N, C-alpha and C positions, 0 to 999 in steps of 0.2 A: 334797491337802487345802487347802493354802494357796490354790491357784488357785480351787478351789470356794468357799472362804471369801470370796475377793475378788468372785466372781460373786454370791454371796448378798448381800454388802454393797452392791454396785452396785444390786441390786434392792430394797434397803431391808429385806431379811429378816435383821435383825440377830441374832435368836436363833440361827438356823441358821449365820450367819457366825461368831458367837462360838464355837459348838460346834466348827466346823471348825478355826478358829484354835487353840482349846484342844487339840484332838487333835494338830495339827501341832507345837505347843509341847511337848506331852508326849512325842511321838515323837522330836523333836529332842534333848530332854534325855536320853532313853534311849540314843540312838545316840551323841551327841557329849559328853554330860555338860552340866552347867549353865554351864560356862565356855566358851562357843563363840559366834561371831558370829551364827550362825543362830538361836540362842536369843534373842539381843538383838532380832533382826528380828521373830521371832514374838511376842515380848513386846510390841513396838511395835504390831504388827497387831492383836493381841487388845485391847490397851488402847484403840486408836483406835475399835474397835467398841463397847467398853464405854462410852466417852465419848459415842458417838452414841446409846446406849440411856439416857443420863442416869445411869449408874452411876459418878458422878464420883470418889468416894473410892477405889473399886477401880481405876479407870482411872489415877488420879493415882499410886497406889502402884506400879503397873506401869511407868508412864512415868518415875517417879523411878529405878526399877531399871534401865531400858533404857540411859540415857546413861552411868550409872556402869559398867555392864558393857561397853558399847562403848568407853569410854575405857580401861578396863583391858586389853581385848583388842586394840584397834586403835590406841591412842594418841589423844591429844587432838585431833590435826589430821586428822580423817577425816569424810567426808560423812555416815556413819551417826550420828556424834555430833551433827552439826548437825541431822539429821532428828529425833533423839530429844529434843534440847533444844527444838526448835520445837513438837513434839507435847506435851511437858510443859507448855509455855507455853499451848498451846491449851486443855488441860483446866483449868489454873489460871484462865484467862480465863473459861471457862464457869461457874466457881464464884464469880466476882466477886473473885478474888484478883489484882487488877489490877497492883499494884506488883511482885509476884514474877513475874507473867506478863510484864510489860514487861522485867524484867531478863533473863529467859530468852530472849525474842524478840531482845533486843539481842545476847546472846551468840551465838545461832544465826546472826543476820544477819552479825555480824562474822566468824564462822568461814566462812560461805558465801562471803563476799567474798574472804577469804584463799585459799580453795581453788579458787574458780571465776572470780575476777575480778569486776569490777563489771557487766559486760554479760552477764547471764545471767537466764533466767526465774525461777530459784530466788531470785535477789536481789530481783526484783520481788515475788515472793510474800512474802519476808521484810519488805520495806518496807511492803507492804499490811497484813500482820498487825500490825506495830508501829503503824501509823496507827490501826488499830481500837482497840487497847488504850489508846493515848493519848487517843483520842476519848472512850472510856468513862470516863476520869479527868478529862475536861474540859480536856485539854491541846490545845486546838484548833489553835493556831498551828503547833506541831510536827507534829500529825496531818495538817494540810493540806499541809505541806511534804513529808512522807513519802508521802502518797497521790498528790500530783502527780508525785513522782519515780517511783513505781511505775507509774503510768499512762503516763508518757512513755517509760519503759524498755520496758514490754511492747509498746507500739506500735512501737518501733524494732525489736524482736525478731521479732514475729509479724504485724505489720500491724494494720489498723484493725478487722477483722471477727472476730477470734478471741474465743471465749467468755471468756477471761481478761481481755480488754479490757473486757467487760461487767462482770466482777467488780470490777475496779479503778475503773471509772467509777461503779459503784454505791457503793463505799466513799467515793470523793471526794464524791459527791452528799450522802451522810449527813454527812460532815465539814463541808461548806459550809453545809448546813442548820443545823448546830449553831452556826455562826458568823453566822447570819442572812444569808448570801449566797445568797438563795433563787433568784434568776434563774439564776445559773450552776449552782447545785445541780440545778435542774430540768432544765437542758440535759444534765447528766451522767446523770440518771436516765432521761431520754428516750432518750439514746444507748444506755444499757445495755439498755433495754427493746427497742429496735429490733434490736440484735444478737441478743438471746435469741430474739425472735420469728423472726428469719431463720434462726438456727443450730439452734434446738430446736423451734420452732413456738409458736403462740399458746396452745396448751393444755398446755405442758410445765411441770413443777414449778419449773424454774429461772426461767421467765418469771414464775411466781407470786411467787417470792421477791423479784424486783426490784419487782414491783407493791406488795408489802407495805412494802418500804423507802420507796418513793415515797409510799404512802399515809400512812405515819408522818410523813414530812416535811410533807406537806400539812396533816395534822391539827395538827401543832405550830404551824404558822404561821396557823392559823385558817381554812384553806380546807376547811371540813368537807364540803361537798357533793362536791368532787372527791376528797377522801380516802375518802369512803364508796363512790364509784363504783370507785375503784382497789381498795379492800379487798374489795368484792363480787366483782370480777373474779378476784382472787387466791383467794378462798374457793371460788368455783365451779370453778376449775382444780384446786385442791388436793383437793377432795372426789372428783374423778374420777381424778386422776393419781397420788395417793400411796397406797401400801399401808398397811393398818392396822398400827400399831406402829412406823411410821417416825418418826424424830426430828422431821421436818418437821410432825408433828402439833402441835408447839409453835407453828410459824408459822401453822398452820391455826387454832389457838385464838386467836392474836393477831388474825388477820383477822376471825374471828367476833366477838371482843371489840370491834374497831373498828366493825363494822357494827351490833352491838347498842348501842354507845354512841350512835350517831347516831339509832337508832330510839327510844331512851329519852330523848335529849337530856341524858344524864348525861355531859357532855363531860370531866369531870375524874375520873370514877369509876375509870378503869383507868390504871395506870402502865405505859406501853409499854416503858420502859427498866427497869422494876422486876421484877415477878413473872414475866413471860414475856419471854424474850430474843428479839428479832427478829434472825434471821441472814440477811443478804442473800446472794444467790447467790455462792458462793465467798468469802464475806466473810472467814472465818477459814480460811486455807489450811493443811491438814495436809500434811506432807511425807512422802512414801513412796518407798521404793526399788523399782526395777524395775517401776514402774507402767506401765499400757498406754500412757499419753500420753508417757512418756519424760521427764516433768518432775515435780518434787515439788509438784504442785498437787492437793490433794484435793477 
């Protein structure tokens, strides 16, 4: 059931994924009781899907339960505790609870470093996540430092062409755009786009996510024509690539909002960072155990 749930999740069929994870959780509780590490894992899996569905309050409640249970059963110094803290931070971030999310990300990152050392892909994920929430609070200087560390680390670990390099490049591009370092920011967006097009294809949803982040940056600096072209490309990809009910419908709505803005010349009518949250490819990295990639990058 857990593997089937993961398959449905990968396809964006979140209702089916949630049902499978709920069954797995119920069965685990029946077999092992509620005080078991498997229960903590299934709680995390179910909560992660609920987060993707936008069911934030329910997801938050489960994500708060998971680290407490993991600490009780496994002790405070365990990878599953770090995973649970990170994913709690993720759902807090999605709700705009940035200060608490930052605290959780810092705890998770510190624990990951203690357990795995500084040269690990999970450390890069933690640095990137922290950079995102710092950026969302306007803490651009520290966000830039964290995102640069994340990008440099992941390049050392996996080379220049890995999809996670695209993720970290996109995050750095957004941070630099926020600091008005537009030329360098564009370079990182273009690098992220090139990697995604090479690794996934020009019509893939992950490519569309980079395009949306790039369009947002261009719109903020007044390059409206380029922003419109990028947003239109993203929207065309998303309309074809994404199943109905997928969380990336939020990205699709942002892309449509951007194109509609330019069509009506209402350039200040939509708050891109406000009502609809733009999520760049891999921007907020969920940590999962025993994932197909072998790393905690969601």
